[in-house]
C-alpha positions as CSV (number, residue, x, y, z in Angstrom):
1,M,3.4,-26.7,10.3
2,E,6.4,-26.1,11.6
3,N,6.9,-23.3,10.8
4,E,5.0,-19.7,11.4
5,K,6.1,-15.8,10.7
6,I,3.9,-12.9,11.1
7,L,4.6,-10.4,9.1
8,D,3.7,-6.6,9.7
9,P,3.5,-4.5,6.4
10,R,7.6,-2.3,7.3
11,T,9.1,-5.3,6.6
12,I,6.0,-7.2,3.8
13,E,7.6,-4.3,1.6
14,S,10.7,-3.7,2.9
15,K,11.0,-8.0,1.2
16,T,8.5,-7.6,-1.6
17,F,9.2,-4.0,-2.0
18,S,5.3,-3.1,-2.8
19,F,3.9,0.1,-1.7
20,Q,3.7,0.3,2.2
21,G,3.8,-3.3,2.3
22,S,0.8,-3.9,0.1
23,L,-2.0,-7.1,0.8
24,Y,-1.3,-7.0,-4.0
25,G,2.0,-6.8,-4.0
26,T,3.3,-5.9,-6.8
27,A,1.8,-2.5,-9.3
28,S,0.2,-4.6,-12.1
29,N,-0.6,-1.6,-14.5
30,S,1.5,-2.0,-16.6
31,K,0.4,-4.9,-19.4
32,F,3.8,-7.0,-18.6
33,S,2.8,-7.5,-14.8
34,A,0.9,-11.0,-14.6
35,F,3.7,-12.2,-16.1
36,L,6.7,-10.6,-13.0
37,R,4.1,-12.1,-10.6
38,H,5.9,-14.5,-7.4
39,P,5.7,-18.0,-8.6
40,N,3.5,-20.1,-6.3
41,F,6.5,-22.6,-6.3
42,K,10.3,-22.3,-5.2
43,N,12.3,-24.4,-7.8
44,S,14.2,-25.1,-5.1
45,M,12.7,-25.7,-1.4
46,K,11.4,-29.1,-2.8
47,G,7.3,-28.5,-0.7
48,L,7.2,-24.6,-0.4
49,F,4.9,-22.8,-1.9
50,F,3.4,-19.8,-1.5
51,V,0.0,-18.6,-2.2
52,G,-1.6,-14.8,-2.0
53,G,-2.5,-11.8,-3.3
54,S,1.4,-10.6,-5.0
55,V,1.6,-14.3,-6.5
56,H,0.3,-15.8,-9.7
57,P,-2.2,-15.1,-10.5
58,G,-2.8,-11.7,-8.1
59,G,-5.4,-10.3,-5.9
60,G,-8.3,-10.3,-4.5
61,I,-10.2,-12.6,-3.3
62,P,-11.5,-14.9,-6.5
63,L,-8.3,-14.9,-7.7
64,C,-6.5,-15.6,-4.1
65,L,-8.9,-18.7,-3.6
66,L,-7.9,-19.7,-7.4
67,S,-4.1,-18.4,-6.1
68,A,-4.4,-21.4,-3.2
69,K,-5.8,-23.8,-5.7
70,I,-2.7,-24.0,-7.7
71,A,-0.6,-24.2,-5.0
72,T,-2.1,-27.6,-3.9
73,D,-2.6,-29.0,-7.7
74,H,1.9,-28.6,-7.2
75,V,1.8,-30.6,-3.9
76,K,-0.7,-33.9,-5.8
């Protein structure tokens, strides 16, 4: 790892618009919310991947682990 950044709830809120920096990101109350989650990769930055409760597929430990698997599949 070459770079590490620690985000507190206020910073998370300002960067992701998640209420009070919630761990699960934006609200998931609509039928379209699953399709609006941040993807697990960034096309404009090769090798940059995202995992966790606020990216696809969503929050909770099982889904966070699935998020990590999706990201590692992109690396292979």
